[in-house]
Each structure stands twice: as structure tokens, then as C-alpha cells.
C-alpha positions as CSV (number, residue, x, y, z in Angstrom):
1,M,33.6,12.4,-43.8
2,Y,36.1,10.5,-45.9
3,P,39.7,9.8,-44.7
4,F,42.3,12.4,-45.6
5,T,45.9,13.4,-44.8
6,Y,46.8,16.7,-43.2
7,T,49.9,18.8,-43.5
8,K,50.8,22.3,-42.2
9,P,53.8,23.8,-44.1
10,S,55.7,26.6,-42.4
11,D,56.6,28.5,-45.6
12,T,55.0,29.3,-48.9
13,R,57.3,27.2,-51.0
14,A,56.4,24.0,-49.1
15,A,52.7,24.9,-49.3
16,L,52.9,25.4,-53.1
17,A,54.7,22.1,-53.4
18,A,51.9,20.3,-51.6
19,G,49.4,22.2,-53.8
20,R,51.2,21.0,-56.9
21,R,50.7,17.4,-55.7
22,G,46.9,17.9,-55.5
23,G,46.5,19.1,-52.0
24,R,43.6,21.4,-51.1
25,Y,44.4,24.6,-49.3
26,L,42.8,25.1,-45.9
27,A,42.6,28.5,-44.2
28,G,39.7,29.2,-41.8
29,G,37.9,26.0,-43.0
30,T,34.5,27.5,-42.3
31,T,33.2,26.3,-45.7
32,L,35.4,23.4,-46.7
33,V,35.1,21.5,-43.4
34,D,31.3,21.7,-43.6
35,L,31.3,20.3,-47.1
36,M,33.6,17.5,-46.1
37,R,31.2,16.5,-43.4
38,E,28.4,16.4,-45.9
39,T,30.7,14.4,-48.3
40,V,30.2,17.0,-51.0
41,E,34.0,17.7,-50.9
42,R,36.3,14.7,-50.6
43,P,39.9,16.0,-50.7
44,R,42.7,13.4,-50.2
45,T,45.1,16.0,-48.7
46,L,44.5,19.2,-46.8
47,V,47.3,21.8,-46.8
48,D,46.9,24.1,-43.8
49,I,48.2,27.5,-44.9
50,T,47.5,29.4,-41.7
51,A,51.2,29.7,-40.9
52,L,52.0,31.6,-44.1
53,P,52.7,35.4,-43.9
54,L,49.6,36.5,-45.9
55,R,47.7,38.5,-43.2
56,R,48.9,42.0,-43.7
57,I,46.7,44.9,-44.9
58,T,48.8,47.6,-46.5
59,A,48.5,50.7,-48.7
60,T,49.8,50.4,-52.2
61,A,52.2,52.9,-53.7
62,R,49.5,54.4,-55.9
63,G,47.0,54.8,-53.1
64,G,45.0,51.6,-53.2
65,L,44.8,48.8,-50.6
66,R,46.3,45.3,-50.6
67,I,44.6,42.8,-48.3
68,G,46.5,39.6,-47.6
69,A,44.5,36.4,-48.5
70,L,44.7,35.2,-44.9
71,A,43.5,38.4,-43.3
72,R,40.5,37.5,-41.2
73,M,37.1,38.9,-42.2
74,A,36.6,40.5,-38.8
75,D,40.1,42.1,-38.8
76,T,39.6,43.4,-42.3
77,A,36.2,44.9,-41.5
78,A,37.7,46.7,-38.4
79,H,40.9,47.9,-40.1
80,P,41.0,51.7,-40.1
81,A,42.0,51.9,-43.7
82,V,39.1,49.7,-44.8
83,R,36.6,51.3,-42.5
84,T,37.6,54.9,-43.5
85,A,38.3,54.5,-47.3
86,Y,36.0,51.6,-48.2
87,P,33.0,51.4,-45.9
88,V,31.2,49.3,-48.5
89,L,33.6,46.5,-47.9
90,S,33.6,46.9,-44.1
91,Q,29.8,46.8,-44.1
92,A,29.6,43.8,-46.4
93,L,32.0,41.9,-44.1
94,E,30.1,42.8,-41.0
95,L,26.8,41.6,-42.6
96,S,28.3,38.2,-43.4
97,A,27.9,35.0,-41.4
98,S,28.2,35.3,-37.6
99,P,30.9,36.9,-35.4
100,Q,32.4,33.6,-34.6
101,L,32.8,32.7,-38.3
102,R,34.1,36.2,-39.2
103,N,36.8,35.6,-36.5
104,M,37.9,32.5,-38.4
105,A,37.1,33.0,-42.1
106,T,39.7,34.7,-44.4
107,I,39.3,37.0,-47.3
108,G,40.8,34.5,-49.7
109,G,38.6,31.7,-48.4
110,N,35.5,33.9,-48.6
111,L,36.1,34.3,-52.4
112,M,36.6,30.6,-52.7
113,Q,33.5,29.5,-50.8
114,R,31.0,27.4,-52.7
115,T,27.3,28.0,-53.3
116,R,24.7,27.5,-50.6
117,C,22.3,25.8,-53.1
118,T,20.5,23.1,-51.2
119,Y,20.7,20.8,-54.2
120,F,24.4,21.2,-54.4
121,R,24.8,20.2,-50.7
122,D,22.4,17.2,-51.0
123,V,24.5,14.4,-52.5
124,T,21.3,12.6,-53.5
125,A,20.2,15.4,-55.8
126,D,21.2,16.1,-59.4
127,C,23.8,18.9,-59.5
128,N,26.1,19.7,-62.4
129,K,28.3,21.8,-60.1
130,R,28.9,18.8,-57.9
131,D,28.6,16.0,-60.5
132,P,29.0,17.3,-64.0
133,G,26.4,16.0,-66.4
134,S,24.0,14.9,-63.8
135,G,21.5,17.7,-64.3
136,C,20.3,20.7,-62.3
137,A,17.5,19.8,-59.8
138,A,17.0,23.5,-58.9
139,R,15.7,24.5,-62.3
140,D,12.5,22.6,-61.8
141,G,12.7,22.3,-58.0
142,Y,12.2,24.9,-55.3
143,N,14.3,27.8,-56.5
144,R,13.2,30.8,-54.4
145,T,16.8,31.7,-53.4
146,H,18.4,31.0,-56.8
147,A,19.9,33.3,-59.4
148,I,18.1,35.4,-62.0
149,L,21.3,36.8,-63.6
150,G,24.1,34.9,-65.3
151,T,22.3,31.5,-65.2
152,S,22.6,28.7,-67.8
153,A,20.7,25.5,-68.6
154,H,23.3,23.8,-66.4
155,C,23.2,25.8,-63.2
156,V,21.2,28.5,-61.5
157,A,23.0,28.7,-58.1
158,T,24.0,32.0,-56.6
159,H,27.4,33.0,-55.4
160,P,27.1,33.5,-51.6
161,S,29.8,36.0,-50.8
162,D,28.9,39.5,-49.6
163,A,32.5,40.7,-49.6
164,A,32.9,39.7,-53.2
165,V,30.0,42.0,-54.2
166,A,31.7,44.9,-52.5
167,L,35.1,44.0,-54.1
168,T,33.4,43.7,-57.5
169,A,32.1,47.2,-57.2
170,L,35.6,48.4,-56.2
171,D,37.3,46.8,-59.2
172,A,39.4,44.5,-57.1
173,T,42.1,42.2,-58.4
174,V,43.1,38.8,-57.1
175,H,46.8,38.1,-56.9
176,L,47.9,34.5,-57.5
177,L,51.1,32.5,-57.0
178,A,51.8,29.3,-58.9
179,P,53.9,26.3,-57.7
180,D,56.6,27.3,-60.2
181,G,56.8,30.8,-58.6
182,G,55.0,32.5,-61.4
183,E,52.7,35.4,-60.3
184,R,49.7,36.8,-62.0
185,A,46.8,39.2,-61.2
186,V,43.3,38.5,-62.3
187,P,40.4,41.0,-62.1
188,L,37.8,39.6,-59.7
189,T,35.2,39.8,-62.4
190,D,37.3,37.3,-64.4
191,F,38.4,35.2,-61.5
192,L,34.8,34.2,-60.5
193,L,33.3,32.3,-63.4
194,R,29.8,32.1,-64.7
195,P,28.5,28.5,-64.9
196,G,27.9,28.3,-68.7
197,S,28.3,24.6,-69.6
198,T,31.0,24.0,-67.0
199,P,29.4,25.0,-63.6
200,H,32.0,22.8,-61.7
201,R,34.6,25.4,-62.7
202,E,34.0,28.2,-60.3
203,Q,37.3,30.1,-60.3
204,A,39.9,30.8,-62.9
205,L,42.6,29.0,-60.9
206,R,45.3,26.9,-62.4
207,P,46.4,23.7,-60.7
208,G,48.2,24.4,-57.4
209,E,47.8,28.2,-57.5
210,L,47.4,30.0,-54.2
211,I,45.6,33.3,-53.6
212,T,48.1,35.6,-51.9
213,A,46.2,38.9,-51.8
214,V,43.2,40.9,-53.0
215,E,44.0,44.5,-54.2
216,I,41.7,47.4,-54.4
217,P,42.9,50.0,-56.9
218,P,43.0,53.7,-56.0
219,H,39.7,55.5,-56.5
220,P,39.0,59.2,-56.9
221,R,38.2,61.1,-53.7
222,P,35.8,61.8,-52.1
223,L,34.3,58.3,-52.6
224,R,31.0,57.6,-50.9
225,S,30.2,53.9,-50.6
226,G,27.9,51.5,-48.7
227,Y,26.4,48.0,-48.7
228,L,22.8,47.0,-48.3
229,K,21.7,43.4,-47.7
230,V,18.1,42.2,-47.9
231,R,17.5,38.8,-46.3
232,D,14.8,36.8,-44.7
233,R,16.1,37.4,-41.2
234,Q,18.5,40.0,-39.8
235,S,21.4,37.8,-38.8
236,Y,23.3,34.8,-40.1
237,E,21.5,34.6,-43.4
238,F,22.4,34.9,-47.0
239,A,21.2,37.6,-49.2
240,L,18.0,37.5,-51.3
241,T,19.4,40.7,-52.9
242,S,22.2,43.1,-52.0
243,A,23.7,46.2,-53.4
244,A,27.2,47.6,-53.2
245,V,27.4,51.3,-54.3
246,A,30.4,53.5,-54.7
247,L,30.0,57.1,-56.0
248,H,32.5,59.9,-56.7
249,L,30.7,63.2,-56.7
250,S,32.4,66.5,-57.6
251,G,30.8,69.8,-58.2
252,G,27.4,68.4,-57.5
253,T,27.7,65.9,-60.3
254,I,28.3,62.1,-60.3
255,R,31.7,61.7,-62.0
256,E,32.1,57.9,-61.4
257,A,29.7,55.2,-60.3
258,R,30.2,51.6,-59.4
259,V,27.3,49.4,-58.5
260,A,27.2,45.6,-58.0
261,A,24.5,43.2,-56.8
262,G,24.5,40.0,-54.8
263,G,22.0,37.3,-54.1
264,V,20.7,37.4,-57.6
265,G,23.6,36.3,-59.8
266,T,25.7,33.2,-60.3
267,V,28.6,35.5,-59.6
268,P,28.6,39.0,-58.0
269,W,26.9,41.0,-60.6
270,R,28.2,44.4,-61.9
271,L,25.3,46.6,-62.9
272,A,26.9,48.4,-65.8
273,A,23.6,49.8,-67.1
274,V,22.8,51.4,-63.8
275,E,26.3,53.0,-63.7
276,R,25.9,54.4,-67.2
277,H,22.7,56.0,-66.3
278,L,24.3,57.8,-63.3
279,V,27.5,59.2,-64.6
280,G,27.4,62.9,-65.5
281,R,24.0,63.4,-63.7
282,R,23.2,65.4,-60.6
283,P,21.9,63.3,-57.6
284,S,18.1,63.3,-57.2
285,D,15.4,60.9,-56.0
286,A,14.2,60.8,-59.6
287,L,17.6,59.8,-60.9
288,W,18.0,57.0,-58.4
289,A,14.6,55.5,-59.4
290,E,15.4,55.8,-63.1
291,A,18.8,54.2,-62.7
292,A,17.5,51.4,-60.6
293,E,15.0,50.4,-63.3
294,H,18.0,49.1,-65.2
295,A,19.2,46.8,-62.4
296,A,17.5,43.7,-63.5
297,E,18.3,43.9,-67.2
298,G,18.8,40.5,-68.7
299,A,17.2,38.7,-65.7
300,R,15.8,35.3,-66.3
301,P,13.7,34.5,-63.2
302,L,12.5,31.0,-62.4
303,K,9.2,29.8,-61.0
304,H,9.7,30.7,-57.3
305,N,12.1,33.7,-57.5
306,R,10.3,36.1,-59.8
307,F,10.0,38.5,-56.9
308,K,13.8,39.1,-57.0
309,T,13.5,41.2,-60.1
310,A,11.5,44.0,-58.4
311,L,13.3,43.4,-55.1
312,L,16.6,44.0,-56.8
313,Q,15.4,47.2,-58.3
314,R,14.1,48.5,-55.0
315,T,17.3,47.5,-53.2
316,V,19.5,49.3,-55.7
317,E,17.3,52.4,-55.5
318,R,17.3,52.5,-51.8
319,Q,21.1,52.2,-51.6
320,L,21.7,54.8,-54.2
321,R,19.6,57.2,-52.2
322,T,21.5,56.3,-49.0
323,V,25.0,56.6,-50.5
324,G,24.1,59.5,-52.8
325,G,23.0,61.6,-49.9
326,T,19.3,62.3,-50.7
327,R,18.0,59.9,-48.1
């Protein structure tokens, strides 16, 4: 680990001032500290933001939900409003990491976590995400766990967050505060960036900006939702594939459908083709199978992860059956 300075401001203004000077924000530290130990991350200054008043989970005036950036993953999963209205998010959080980590990690930090690609974390390997222009060792290396959607010639690493998949399905927005006091809200689908030719740019953050909250907009009721995660082992493991499904049914017909996948994309992947196939149709086993056939559209599998195409389709079909009520 390289030397660094540490500061813990007591208010948001002081934290933003430190961020303006190039400090890295630190919340739970469950990802950043690991990367510092591996010398992948080498911040000169850590700005501990845990004293800031950003932990509240509150209903919005229009009937949505605002989750403070420093709300712990465990607390968010257990919150009555989340568990009752958005079980897909509660389930995604509870299937993440370990209980100890969920007690420390925050919602904002979960969105900011970096990929678990082994080549990214090996400082001796070529990695455009860590060292722009050096190449991507994963493309011709062992790439079983890597992405099949949203990849580029420069990067094939997956985004590791389960919660981000659920929040993508729920059309969540990320609220940001700049050092000059300016505020803006960015849809999560625009906040997390595909690699393209600049894989080192992972979020649409401006210098010194701080995540203050994540907001879920109001959704029509009743809303059925759930999260399915497929992995090599049943605890403390990242997804090979996952599916977040939210369906609004009325009069026996699917009026709205939101489906996103994890473990297969360079960002949480919204499955628009699956959604289009569902809306206006009546639930049935045949419908779920037909819709799931569209889940891997545009996939570009690599040598060792070709199995993910079929696995993604089966994962989506199974979760559609579960949430849709025919299973």
C-alpha cells in the first residue's frame, strides 16, 4: 500500500472542498481498501465521508423512494419500504457479498465499486481499465467470467454489483452534488458507462462530485418483482448471470415490464427486447420462454464464456416464471 493522507470532514461542504482538491471519497471502504492493498488504486488523499447526513431512506412526494448514498446495504435490504415495495432490490442486496460486508458497504459505494476482473487486479497484467493503452489480457486469456454484452476491443470486464442490476430494472436515478454546490440527477443507465475506447472512465462523474442519494421513481401498483442470481457457489460469490424482473399486471395482462441482467454485461444490462415481447401479453409459460429467447440479443461471447448466452436465457425465463406467478 502506498502512503496517503486521511481526513474525516464533519460536514458536506468540507467534504466537497477536499474532493475538489483531488481527494477520494471513502465510505465503507470494502472495495477501495482492497484495491489500495493490491496497489491497483493509489489515492494520495482519502476523504472519509461517513459522518455526513446521507443515510436516510425516505418516501418521495410522488410515491417513489430516496435512498441516501451512505445507507448501509444491510439496512437498505431490511428497510420495510424496500422489502415491501421493491423486493427485487432487497433480494439483490441480500445475495451480495457476505453479512459482514453488507453491514459496512454503502449504496453509493456499491455503485462505485470496480470490476472483479482478475487481470484488472493483477498489476503485472495488461489492462486498459487500470492502465489505458496497455491492452486487455482478458480477451485472449481465461475469460470464463467476463462479459458478453456491451464489450469493446478495449475491455470485456463485467460490472460486479447486484444492487445496480435491480436499480437498473427500477429506472433509478443517481443524485450528485458538485463542489460548487450544483446538483444534478443522472439516470443510472447513463451514470455507469460502457467501456468503448475509454474503459478507465467507469462513471459519469465530474471532478469532486459526491453521490448523495439514489432515487427509485414511483411505479404502478401492484408491482411484482424479484432477483435471481446464478453463481458457482451459493454464498460470497459474484454472478455468472442474474436477472432482475419487475412486472405490473392488471386485468390479467402485463401492462409494464422491466428486466435487467447482471454478470453478463460491462454494465448492468437492460433487456429492452425482452420487455417489448412481454407488454400487452397474458402471462404463460410459453410467453416466458419466447421472451427469454431475446435476452442475449447482441451478445459477443469469448472463448471461455460462450455458455453464458444460454445460461442468461434460462435465468431470465426462470425469473419471469417466478415473478409472473406461473411457477
